[in-house]
mmCIF file of the N, C-alpha and C atoms, coordinates in Angstrom:
data_MODEL
# 
_entry.id   MODEL 
# 
loop_
_atom_site.group_PDB 
_atom_site.id 
_atom_site.type_symbol 
_atom_site.label_atom_id 
_atom_site.label_alt_id 
_atom_site.label_comp_id 
_atom_site.label_asym_id 
_atom_site.label_entity_id 
_atom_site.label_seq_id 
_atom_site.pdbx_PDB_ins_code 
_atom_site.Cartn_x 
_atom_site.Cartn_y 
_atom_site.Cartn_z 
_atom_site.occupancy 
_atom_site.B_iso_or_equiv 
_atom_site.pdbx_formal_charge 
_atom_site.auth_seq_id 
_atom_site.auth_comp_id 
_atom_site.auth_asym_id 
_atom_site.auth_atom_id 
_atom_site.pdbx_PDB_model_num 
ATOM 1   N N  . MET A 1 1  ? -34.061 57.891 23.414 1.00 0.00 ? 1  MET A N  1 
ATOM 2   C CA . MET A 1 1  ? -33.708 56.930 22.391 1.00 0.00 ? 1  MET A CA 1 
ATOM 3   C C  . MET A 1 1  ? -33.427 55.571 23.036 1.00 0.00 ? 1  MET A C  1 
ATOM 4   N N  . ALA A 1 2  ? -33.885 54.494 22.394 1.00 0.00 ? 2  ALA A N  1 
ATOM 5   C CA . ALA A 1 2  ? -33.714 53.154 22.953 1.00 0.00 ? 2  ALA A CA 1 
ATOM 6   C C  . ALA A 1 2  ? -32.275 52.674 22.778 1.00 0.00 ? 2  ALA A C  1 
ATOM 7   N N  . LYS A 1 3  ? -31.867 51.824 23.707 1.00 0.00 ? 3  LYS A N  1 
ATOM 8   C CA . LYS A 1 3  ? -30.530 51.252 23.596 1.00 0.00 ? 3  LYS A CA 1 
ATOM 9   C C  . LYS A 1 3  ? -30.486 50.267 22.434 1.00 0.00 ? 3  LYS A C  1 
ATOM 10  N N  . SER A 1 4  ? -29.339 50.161 21.804 1.00 0.00 ? 4  SER A N  1 
ATOM 11  C CA . SER A 1 4  ? -29.222 49.228 20.672 1.00 0.00 ? 4  SER A CA 1 
ATOM 12  C C  . SER A 1 4  ? -28.993 47.812 21.192 1.00 0.00 ? 4  SER A C  1 
ATOM 13  N N  . LYS A 1 5  ? -29.449 46.842 20.429 1.00 0.00 ? 5  LYS A N  1 
ATOM 14  C CA . LYS A 1 5  ? -29.329 45.439 20.828 1.00 0.00 ? 5  LYS A CA 1 
ATOM 15  C C  . LYS A 1 5  ? -27.875 44.990 20.657 1.00 0.00 ? 5  LYS A C  1 
ATOM 16  N N  . ASN A 1 6  ? -27.338 44.312 21.649 1.00 0.00 ? 6  ASN A N  1 
ATOM 17  C CA . ASN A 1 6  ? -25.946 43.882 21.597 1.00 0.00 ? 6  ASN A CA 1 
ATOM 18  C C  . ASN A 1 6  ? -25.786 42.461 21.086 1.00 0.00 ? 6  ASN A C  1 
ATOM 19  N N  . HIS A 1 7  ? -26.720 41.570 21.403 1.00 0.00 ? 7  HIS A N  1 
ATOM 20  C CA . HIS A 1 7  ? -26.508 40.165 21.045 1.00 0.00 ? 7  HIS A CA 1 
ATOM 21  C C  . HIS A 1 7  ? -27.833 39.424 21.032 1.00 0.00 ? 7  HIS A C  1 
ATOM 22  N N  . THR A 1 8  ? -27.954 38.465 20.124 1.00 0.00 ? 8  THR A N  1 
ATOM 23  C CA . THR A 1 8  ? -29.090 37.555 20.153 1.00 0.00 ? 8  THR A CA 1 
ATOM 24  C C  . THR A 1 8  ? -28.671 36.234 19.533 1.00 0.00 ? 8  THR A C  1 
ATOM 25  N N  . ALA A 1 9  ? -29.261 35.151 20.015 1.00 0.00 ? 9  ALA A N  1 
ATOM 26  C CA . ALA A 1 9  ? -28.986 33.825 19.458 1.00 0.00 ? 9  ALA A CA 1 
ATOM 27  C C  . ALA A 1 9  ? -30.214 33.298 18.727 1.00 0.00 ? 9  ALA A C  1 
ATOM 28  N N  . HIS A 1 10 ? -31.144 34.214 18.409 1.00 0.00 ? 10 HIS A N  1 
ATOM 29  C CA . HIS A 1 10 ? -32.399 33.807 17.772 1.00 0.00 ? 10 HIS A CA 1 
ATOM 30  C C  . HIS A 1 10 ? -32.127 33.126 16.434 1.00 0.00 ? 10 HIS A C  1 
ATOM 31  N N  . ASN A 1 11 ? -32.722 31.959 16.225 1.00 0.00 ? 11 ASN A N  1 
ATOM 32  C CA . ASN A 1 11 ? -32.688 31.197 14.974 1.00 0.00 ? 11 ASN A CA 1 
ATOM 33  C C  . ASN A 1 11 ? -31.345 30.521 14.704 1.00 0.00 ? 11 ASN A C  1 
ATOM 34  N N  . GLN A 1 12 ? -30.349 30.723 15.552 1.00 0.00 ? 12 GLN A N  1 
ATOM 35  C CA . GLN A 1 12 ? -29.036 30.152 15.249 1.00 0.00 ? 12 GLN A CA 1 
ATOM 36  C C  . GLN A 1 12 ? -29.036 28.634 15.378 1.00 0.00 ? 12 GLN A C  1 
ATOM 37  N N  . SER A 1 13 ? -29.701 28.082 16.402 1.00 0.00 ? 13 SER A N  1 
ATOM 38  C CA . SER A 1 13 ? -29.721 26.624 16.542 1.00 0.00 ? 13 SER A CA 1 
ATOM 39  C C  . SER A 1 13 ? -30.575 25.992 15.453 1.00 0.00 ? 13 SER A C  1 
ATOM 40  N N  . ALA A 1 14 ? -31.620 26.678 15.005 1.00 0.00 ? 14 ALA A N  1 
ATOM 41  C CA . ALA A 1 14 ? -32.432 26.158 13.898 1.00 0.00 ? 14 ALA A CA 1 
ATOM 42  C C  . ALA A 1 14 ? -31.603 26.102 12.625 1.00 0.00 ? 14 ALA A C  1 
ATOM 43  N N  . LYS A 1 15 ? -30.811 27.136 12.378 1.00 0.00 ? 15 LYS A N  1 
ATOM 44  C CA . LYS A 1 15 ? -29.950 27.146 11.201 1.00 0.00 ? 15 LYS A CA 1 
ATOM 45  C C  . LYS A 1 15 ? -28.908 26.037 11.278 1.00 0.00 ? 15 LYS A C  1 
ATOM 46  N N  . ALA A 1 16 ? -28.381 25.791 12.473 1.00 0.00 ? 16 ALA A N  1 
ATOM 47  C CA . ALA A 1 16 ? -27.355 24.759 12.635 1.00 0.00 ? 16 ALA A CA 1 
ATOM 48  C C  . ALA A 1 16 ? -27.921 23.373 12.393 1.00 0.00 ? 16 ALA A C  1 
ATOM 49  N N  . HIS A 1 17 ? -29.167 23.145 12.813 1.00 0.00 ? 17 HIS A N  1 
ATOM 50  C CA . HIS A 1 17 ? -29.771 21.820 12.673 1.00 0.00 ? 17 HIS A CA 1 
ATOM 51  C C  . HIS A 1 17 ? -30.392 21.589 11.301 1.00 0.00 ? 17 HIS A C  1 
ATOM 52  N N  . ARG A 1 18 ? -30.494 22.621 10.487 1.00 0.00 ? 18 ARG A N  1 
ATOM 53  C CA . ARG A 1 18 ? -31.149 22.484 9.190  1.00 0.00 ? 18 ARG A CA 1 
ATOM 54  C C  . ARG A 1 18 ? -30.456 21.428 8.333  1.00 0.00 ? 18 ARG A C  1 
ATOM 55  N N  . ASN A 1 19 ? -29.135 21.425 8.322  1.00 0.00 ? 19 ASN A N  1 
ATOM 56  C CA . ASN A 1 19 ? -28.377 20.401 7.596  1.00 0.00 ? 19 ASN A CA 1 
ATOM 57  C C  . ASN A 1 19 ? -27.816 19.355 8.546  1.00 0.00 ? 19 ASN A C  1 
ATOM 58  N N  . GLY A 1 20 ? -28.182 19.411 9.794  1.00 0.00 ? 20 GLY A N  1 
ATOM 59  C CA . GLY A 1 20 ? -27.717 18.440 10.777 1.00 0.00 ? 20 GLY A CA 1 
ATOM 60  C C  . GLY A 1 20 ? -26.371 18.839 11.347 1.00 0.00 ? 20 GLY A C  1 
ATOM 61  N N  . ILE A 1 21 ? -26.210 18.639 12.645 1.00 0.00 ? 21 ILE A N  1 
ATOM 62  C CA . ILE A 1 21 ? -24.928 18.885 13.284 1.00 0.00 ? 21 ILE A CA 1 
ATOM 63  C C  . ILE A 1 21 ? -24.150 17.589 13.198 1.00 0.00 ? 21 ILE A C  1 
ATOM 64  N N  . LYS A 1 22 ? -23.005 17.621 12.539 1.00 0.00 ? 22 LYS A N  1 
ATOM 65  C CA . LYS A 1 22 ? -22.225 16.414 12.286 1.00 0.00 ? 22 LYS A CA 1 
ATOM 66  C C  . LYS A 1 22 ? -20.992 16.393 13.176 1.00 0.00 ? 22 LYS A C  1 
ATOM 67  N N  . LYS A 1 23 ? -20.542 15.187 13.499 1.00 0.00 ? 23 LYS A N  1 
ATOM 68  C CA . LYS A 1 23 ? -19.306 15.045 14.255 1.00 0.00 ? 23 LYS A CA 1 
ATOM 69  C C  . LYS A 1 23 ? -18.136 15.405 13.346 1.00 0.00 ? 23 LYS A C  1 
ATOM 70  N N  . PRO A 1 24 ? -17.067 15.944 13.906 1.00 0.00 ? 24 PRO A N  1 
ATOM 71  C CA . PRO A 1 24 ? -15.907 16.254 13.070 1.00 0.00 ? 24 PRO A CA 1 
ATOM 72  C C  . PRO A 1 24 ? -15.294 14.974 12.521 1.00 0.00 ? 24 PRO A C  1 
ATOM 73  N N  . LYS A 1 25 ? -14.788 15.049 11.303 1.00 0.00 ? 25 LYS A N  1 
ATOM 74  C CA . LYS A 1 25 ? -14.209 13.868 10.677 1.00 0.00 ? 25 LYS A CA 1 
ATOM 75  C C  . LYS A 1 25 ? -12.894 13.526 11.359 1.00 0.00 ? 25 LYS A C  1 
ATOM 76  N N  . ARG A 1 26 ? -12.707 12.249 11.642 1.00 0.00 ? 26 ARG A N  1 
ATOM 77  C CA . ARG A 1 26 ? -11.467 11.772 12.255 1.00 0.00 ? 26 ARG A CA 1 
ATOM 78  C C  . ARG A 1 26 ? -10.484 11.425 11.153 1.00 0.00 ? 26 ARG A C  1 
ATOM 79  N N  . ASN A 1 27 ? -9.288  11.927 11.239 1.00 0.00 ? 27 ASN A N  1 
ATOM 80  C CA . ASN A 1 27 ? -8.271  11.607 10.248 1.00 0.00 ? 27 ASN A CA 1 
ATOM 81  C C  . ASN A 1 27 ? -7.708  10.226 10.506 1.00 0.00 ? 27 ASN A C  1 
ATOM 82  N N  . ARG A 1 28 ? -7.305  9.560  9.429  1.00 0.00 ? 28 ARG A N  1 
ATOM 83  C CA . ARG A 1 28 ? -6.735  8.220  9.547  1.00 0.00 ? 28 ARG A CA 1 
ATOM 84  C C  . ARG A 1 28 ? -5.434  8.270  10.350 1.00 0.00 ? 28 ARG A C  1 
ATOM 85  N N  . ASN A 1 29 ? -4.607  9.267  10.103 1.00 0.00 ? 29 ASN A N  1 
ATOM 86  C CA . ASN A 1 29 ? -3.346  9.425  10.819 1.00 0.00 ? 29 ASN A CA 1 
ATOM 87  C C  . ASN A 1 29 ? -3.333  10.782 11.513 1.00 0.00 ? 29 ASN A C  1 
ATOM 88  N N  . ALA A 1 30 ? -2.678  10.842 12.653 1.00 0.00 ? 30 ALA A N  1 
ATOM 89  C CA . ALA A 1 30 ? -2.582  12.097 13.390 1.00 0.00 ? 30 ALA A CA 1 
ATOM 90  C C  . ALA A 1 30 ? -1.778  13.101 12.579 1.00 0.00 ? 30 ALA A C  1 
ATOM 91  N N  . SER A 1 31 ? -2.206  14.348 12.610 1.00 0.00 ? 31 SER A N  1 
ATOM 92  C CA . SER A 1 31 ? -1.527  15.393 11.860 1.00 0.00 ? 31 SER A CA 1 
ATOM 93  C C  . SER A 1 31 ? -0.236  15.780 12.572 1.00 0.00 ? 31 SER A C  1 
ATOM 94  N N  . THR A 1 32 ? 0.793   16.074 11.795 1.00 0.00 ? 32 THR A N  1 
ATOM 95  C CA . THR A 1 32 ? 2.047   16.547 12.376 1.00 0.00 ? 32 THR A CA 1 
ATOM 96  C C  . THR A 1 32 ? 2.230   18.032 12.114 1.00 0.00 ? 32 THR A C  1 
ATOM 97  N N  . ASN A 1 33 ? 1.154   18.726 11.716 1.00 0.00 ? 33 ASN A N  1 
ATOM 98  C CA . ASN A 1 33 ? 1.244   20.166 11.485 1.00 0.00 ? 33 ASN A CA 1 
ATOM 99  C C  . ASN A 1 33 ? 1.529   20.878 12.804 1.00 0.00 ? 33 ASN A C  1 
ATOM 100 N N  . GLY A 1 34 ? 2.410   21.850 12.756 1.00 0.00 ? 34 GLY A N  1 
ATOM 101 C CA . GLY A 1 34 ? 2.738   22.611 13.943 1.00 0.00 ? 34 GLY A CA 1 
ATOM 102 C C  . GLY A 1 34 ? 3.834   21.976 14.775 1.00 0.00 ? 34 GLY A C  1 
ATOM 103 N N  . ILE A 1 35 ? 4.292   20.789 14.393 1.00 0.00 ? 35 ILE A N  1 
ATOM 104 C CA . ILE A 1 35 ? 5.373   20.125 15.112 1.00 0.00 ? 35 ILE A CA 1 
ATOM 105 C C  . ILE A 1 35 ? 6.662   20.383 14.350 1.00 0.00 ? 35 ILE A C  1 
ATOM 106 N N  . LYS A 1 36 ? 7.701   20.794 15.058 1.00 0.00 ? 36 LYS A N  1 
ATOM 107 C CA . LYS A 1 36 ? 8.990   20.952 14.408 1.00 0.00 ? 36 LYS A CA 1 
ATOM 108 C C  . LYS A 1 36 ? 9.420   19.580 13.927 1.00 0.00 ? 36 LYS A C  1 
ATOM 109 N N  . LYS A 1 37 ? 9.843   19.477 12.685 1.00 0.00 ? 37 LYS A N  1 
ATOM 110 C CA . LYS A 1 37 ? 9.988   18.167 12.067 1.00 0.00 ? 37 LYS A CA 1 
ATOM 111 C C  . LYS A 1 37 ? 11.449  17.727 11.929 1.00 0.00 ? 37 LYS A C  1 
ATOM 112 N N  . PRO A 1 38 ? 12.022  17.138 12.966 1.00 0.00 ? 38 PRO A N  1 
ATOM 113 C CA . PRO A 1 38 ? 13.292  16.464 12.763 1.00 0.00 ? 38 PRO A CA 1 
ATOM 114 C C  . PRO A 1 38 ? 13.061  15.176 11.978 1.00 0.00 ? 38 PRO A C  1 
ATOM 115 N N  . LYS A 1 39 ? 14.123  14.497 11.604 1.00 0.00 ? 39 LYS A N  1 
ATOM 116 C CA . LYS A 1 39 ? 14.012  13.358 10.696 1.00 0.00 ? 39 LYS A CA 1 
ATOM 117 C C  . LYS A 1 39 ? 13.043  12.277 11.178 1.00 0.00 ? 39 LYS A C  1 
ATOM 118 N N  . PRO A 1 40 ? 13.035  11.892 12.464 1.00 0.00 ? 40 PRO A N  1 
ATOM 119 C CA . PRO A 1 40 ? 12.087  10.840 12.879 1.00 0.00 ? 40 PRO A CA 1 
ATOM 120 C C  . PRO A 1 40 ? 10.634  11.241 12.661 1.00 0.00 ? 40 PRO A C  1 
ATOM 121 N N  . ILE A 1 41 ? 10.307  12.520 12.841 1.00 0.00 ? 41 ILE A N  1 
ATOM 122 C CA . ILE A 1 41 ? 8.922   12.963 12.665 1.00 0.00 ? 41 ILE A CA 1 
ATOM 123 C C  . ILE A 1 41 ? 8.533   12.903 11.192 1.00 0.00 ? 41 ILE A C  1 
ATOM 124 N N  . VAL A 1 42 ? 9.468   13.219 10.299 1.00 0.00 ? 42 VAL A N  1 
ATOM 125 C CA . VAL A 1 42 ? 9.183   13.149 8.870  1.00 0.00 ? 42 VAL A CA 1 
ATOM 126 C C  . VAL A 1 42 ? 8.853   11.712 8.494  1.00 0.00 ? 42 VAL A C  1 
ATOM 127 N N  . ASN A 1 43 ? 9.557   10.752 9.072  1.00 0.00 ? 43 ASN A N  1 
ATOM 128 C CA . ASN A 1 43 ? 9.329   9.344  8.765  1.00 0.00 ? 43 ASN A CA 1 
ATOM 129 C C  . ASN A 1 43 ? 8.120   8.783  9.502  1.00 0.00 ? 43 ASN A C  1 
ATOM 130 N N  . MET A 1 44 ? 7.552   9.572  10.423 1.00 0.00 ? 44 MET A N  1 
ATOM 131 C CA . MET A 1 44 ? 6.420   9.095  11.212 1.00 0.00 ? 44 MET A CA 1 
ATOM 132 C C  . MET A 1 44 ? 5.213   8.788  10.342 1.00 0.00 ? 44 MET A C  1 
ATOM 133 N N  . LYS A 1 45 ? 5.082   9.512  9.212  1.00 0.00 ? 45 LYS A N  1 
ATOM 134 C CA . LYS A 1 45 ? 3.967   9.281  8.301  1.00 0.00 ? 45 LYS A CA 1 
ATOM 135 C C  . LYS A 1 45 ? 3.912   7.810  7.910  1.00 0.00 ? 45 LYS A C  1 
ATOM 136 N N  . TYR A 1 46 ? 5.050   7.238  7.595  1.00 0.00 ? 46 TYR A N  1 
ATOM 137 C CA . TYR A 1 46 ? 5.105   5.841  7.177  1.00 0.00 ? 46 TYR A CA 1 
ATOM 138 C C  . TYR A 1 46 ? 4.993   4.913  8.383  1.00 0.00 ? 46 TYR A C  1 
ATOM 139 N N  . MET A 1 47 ? 5.507   5.356  9.523  1.00 0.00 ? 47 MET A N  1 
ATOM 140 C CA . MET A 1 47 ? 5.419   4.569  10.742 1.00 0.00 ? 47 MET A CA 1 
ATOM 141 C C  . MET A 1 47 ? 3.955   4.357  11.132 1.00 0.00 ? 47 MET A C  1 
ATOM 142 N N  . PHE A 1 48 ? 3.127   5.412  11.003 1.00 0.00 ? 48 PHE A N  1 
ATOM 143 C CA . PHE A 1 48 ? 1.706   5.298  11.316 1.00 0.00 ? 48 PHE A CA 1 
ATOM 144 C C  . PHE A 1 48 ? 1.038   4.282  10.403 1.00 0.00 ? 48 PHE A C  1 
ATOM 145 N N  . GLN A 1 49 ? 1.354   4.333  9.108  1.00 0.00 ? 49 GLN A N  1 
ATOM 146 C CA . GLN A 1 49 ? 0.693   3.461  8.141  1.00 0.00 ? 49 GLN A CA 1 
ATOM 147 C C  . GLN A 1 49 ? 1.019   2.000  8.407  1.00 0.00 ? 49 GLN A C  1 
ATOM 148 N N  . VAL A 1 50 ? 2.276   1.704  8.707  1.00 0.00 ? 50 VAL A N  1 
ATOM 149 C CA . VAL A 1 50 ? 2.691   0.322  8.946  1.00 0.00 ? 50 VAL A CA 1 
ATOM 150 C C  . VAL A 1 50 ? 2.103   -0.187 10.251 1.00 0.00 ? 50 VAL A C  1 
ATOM 151 N N  . SER A 1 51 ? 2.149   0.639  11.300 1.00 0.00 ? 51 SER A N  1 
ATOM 152 C CA . SER A 1 51 ? 1.708   0.191  12.619 1.00 0.00 ? 51 SER A CA 1 
ATOM 153 C C  . SER A 1 51 ? 0.202   -0.007 12.683 1.00 0.00 ? 51 SER A C  1 
ATOM 154 N N  . ALA A 1 52 ? -0.556  0.656  11.799 1.00 0.00 ? 52 ALA A N  1 
ATOM 155 C CA . ALA A 1 52 ? -2.010  0.509  11.820 1.00 0.00 ? 52 ALA A CA 1 
ATOM 156 C C  . ALA A 1 52 ? -2.400  -0.936 11.542 1.00 0.00 ? 52 ALA A C  1 
ATOM 157 N N  . GLY A 1 53 ? -1.614  -1.627 10.734 1.00 0.00 ? 53 GLY A N  1 
ATOM 158 C CA . GLY A 1 53 ? -1.900  -3.020 10.422 1.00 0.00 ? 53 GLY A CA 1 
ATOM 159 C C  . GLY A 1 53 ? -1.675  -3.937 11.608 1.00 0.00 ? 53 GLY A C  1 
ATOM 160 N N  . TYR A 1 54 ? -0.867  -3.505 12.580 1.00 0.00 ? 54 TYR A N  1 
ATOM 161 C CA . TYR A 1 54 ? -0.569  -4.332 13.745 1.00 0.00 ? 54 TYR A CA 1 
ATOM 162 C C  . TYR A 1 54 ? -1.429  -3.966 14.946 1.00 0.00 ? 54 TYR A C  1 
ATOM 163 N N  . GLY A 1 55 ? -2.371  -3.047 14.781 1.00 0.00 ? 55 GLY A N  1 
ATOM 164 C CA . GLY A 1 55 ? -3.241  -2.646 15.886 1.00 0.00 ? 55 GLY A CA 1 
ATOM 165 C C  . GLY A 1 55 ? -2.539  -1.780 16.909 1.00 0.00 ? 55 GLY A C  1 
ATOM 166 N N  . LEU A 1 56 ? -1.580  -0.972 16.467 1.00 0.00 ? 56 LEU A N  1 
ATOM 167 C CA . LEU A 1 56 ? -0.862  -0.087 17.373 1.00 0.00 ? 56 LEU A CA 1 
ATOM 168 C C  . LEU A 1 56 ? -1.352  1.338  17.173 1.00 0.00 ? 56 LEU A C  1 
ATOM 169 N N  . VAL A 1 57 ? -1.328  2.115  18.247 1.00 0.00 ? 57 VAL A N  1 
ATOM 170 C CA . VAL A 1 57 ? -1.796  3.499  18.188 1.00 0.00 ? 57 VAL A CA 1 
ATOM 171 C C  . VAL A 1 57 ? -0.718  4.390  18.786 1.00 0.00 ? 57 VAL A C  1 
ATOM 172 N N  . PHE A 1 58 ? -0.461  5.514  18.124 1.00 0.00 ? 58 PHE A N  1 
ATOM 173 C CA . PHE A 1 58 ? 0.477   6.486  18.650 1.00 0.00 ? 58 PHE A CA 1 
ATOM 174 C C  . PHE A 1 58 ? -0.301  7.617  19.298 1.00 0.00 ? 58 PHE A C  1 
ATOM 175 N N  . VAL A 1 59 ? 0.129   8.022  20.486 1.00 0.00 ? 59 VAL A N  1 
ATOM 176 C CA . VAL A 1 59 ? -0.560  9.068  21.235 1.00 0.00 ? 59 VAL A CA 1 
ATOM 177 C C  . VAL A 1 59 ? 0.414   10.223 21.436 1.00 0.00 ? 59 VAL A C  1 
ATOM 178 N N  . PHE A 1 60 ? -0.018  11.441 21.072 1.00 0.00 ? 60 PHE A N  1 
ATOM 179 C CA . PHE A 1 60 ? 0.804   12.625 21.277 1.00 0.00 ? 60 PHE A CA 1 
ATOM 180 C C  . PHE A 1 60 ? 0.538   13.191 22.661 1.00 0.00 ? 60 PHE A C  1 
ATOM 181 N N  . LEU A 1 61 ? 1.586   13.356 23.431 1.00 0.00 ? 61 LEU A N  1 
ATOM 182 C CA . LEU A 1 61 ? 1.490   14.036 24.718 1.00 0.00 ? 61 LEU A CA 1 
ATOM 183 C C  . LEU A 1 61 ? 2.474   15.193 24.699 1.00 0.00 ? 61 LEU A C  1 
ATOM 184 N N  . SER A 1 62 ? 2.345   16.088 25.656 1.00 0.00 ? 62 SER A N  1 
ATOM 185 C CA . SER A 1 62 ? 3.267   17.215 25.694 1.00 0.00 ? 62 SER A CA 1 
ATOM 186 C C  . SER A 1 62 ? 4.692   16.731 25.961 1.00 0.00 ? 62 SER A C  1 
ATOM 187 N N  . SER A 1 63 ? 4.818   15.571 26.627 1.00 0.00 ? 63 SER A N  1 
ATOM 188 C CA . SER A 1 63 ? 6.145   15.051 26.930 1.00 0.00 ? 63 SER A CA 1 
ATOM 189 C C  . SER A 1 63 ? 6.750   14.308 25.752 1.00 0.00 ? 63 SER A C  1 
ATOM 190 N N  . GLY A 1 64 ? 5.941   13.915 24.776 1.00 0.00 ? 64 GLY A N  1 
ATOM 191 C CA . GLY A 1 64 ? 6.478   13.213 23.620 1.00 0.00 ? 64 GLY A CA 1 
ATOM 192 C C  . GLY A 1 64 ? 5.464   12.276 23.018 1.00 0.00 ? 64 GLY A C  1 
ATOM 193 N N  . LEU A 1 65 ? 5.953   11.301 22.276 1.00 0.00 ? 65 LEU A N  1 
ATOM 194 C CA . LEU A 1 65 ? 5.108   10.362 21.547 1.00 0.00 ? 65 LEU A CA 1 
ATOM 195 C C  . LEU A 1 65 ? 5.090   9.036  22.291 1.00 0.00 ? 65 LEU A C  1 
ATOM 196 N N  . ILE A 1 66 ? 3.912   8.442  22.469 1.00 0.00 ? 66 ILE A N  1 
ATOM 197 C CA . ILE A 1 66 ? 3.778   7.184  23.196 1.00 0.00 ? 66 ILE A CA 1 
ATOM 198 C C  . ILE A 1 66 ? 3.113   6.167  22.293 1.00 0.00 ? 66 ILE A C  1 
ATOM 199 N N  . LEU A 1 67 ? 3.586   4.941  22.332 1.00 0.00 ? 67 LEU A N  1 
ATOM 200 C CA . LEU A 1 67 ? 3.011   3.849  21.554 1.00 0.00 ? 67 LEU A CA 1 
ATOM 201 C C  . LEU A 1 67 ? 2.128   3.018  22.470 1.00 0.00 ? 67 LEU A C  1 
ATOM 202 N N  . SER A 1 68 ? 0.876   2.781  22.064 1.00 0.00 ? 68 SER A N  1 
ATOM 203 C CA . SER A 1 68 ? -0.011  1.961  22.886 1.00 0.00 ? 68 SER A CA 1 
ATOM 204 C C  . SER A 1 68 ? -0.711  0.939  22.015 1.00 0.00 ? 68 SER A C  1 
ATOM 205 N N  . LYS A 1 69 ? -1.057  -0.199 22.615 1.00 0.00 ? 69 LYS A N  1 
ATOM 206 C CA . LYS A 1 69 ? -1.710  -1.284 21.887 1.00 0.00 ? 69 LYS A CA 1 
ATOM 207 C C  . LYS A 1 69 ? -3.211  -1.161 22.057 1.00 0.00 ? 69 LYS A C  1 
ATOM 208 N N  . ILE A 1 70 ? -3.955  -1.445 20.972 1.00 0.00 ? 70 ILE A N  1 
ATOM 209 C CA . ILE A 1 70 ? -5.421  -1.368 21.032 1.00 0.00 ? 70 ILE A CA 1 
ATOM 210 C C  . ILE A 1 70 ? -5.954  -2.561 21.801 1.00 0.00 ? 70 ILE A C  1 
# 
């Protein structure tokens, strides 16, 4: 008896390209999902919106939140 097939990638890239491979959508503001939310983080939603007008960007690092200028 023949061995059963374990894996194939046949036609998968054709299926992926049929509707085009698109870049993931970038969110306007960084998500705070999964972050424990003390009061400053809750207010961060509004902080992002205001700072966007001034050309400021917030960067999440494991050590904390950093403000950088564009």
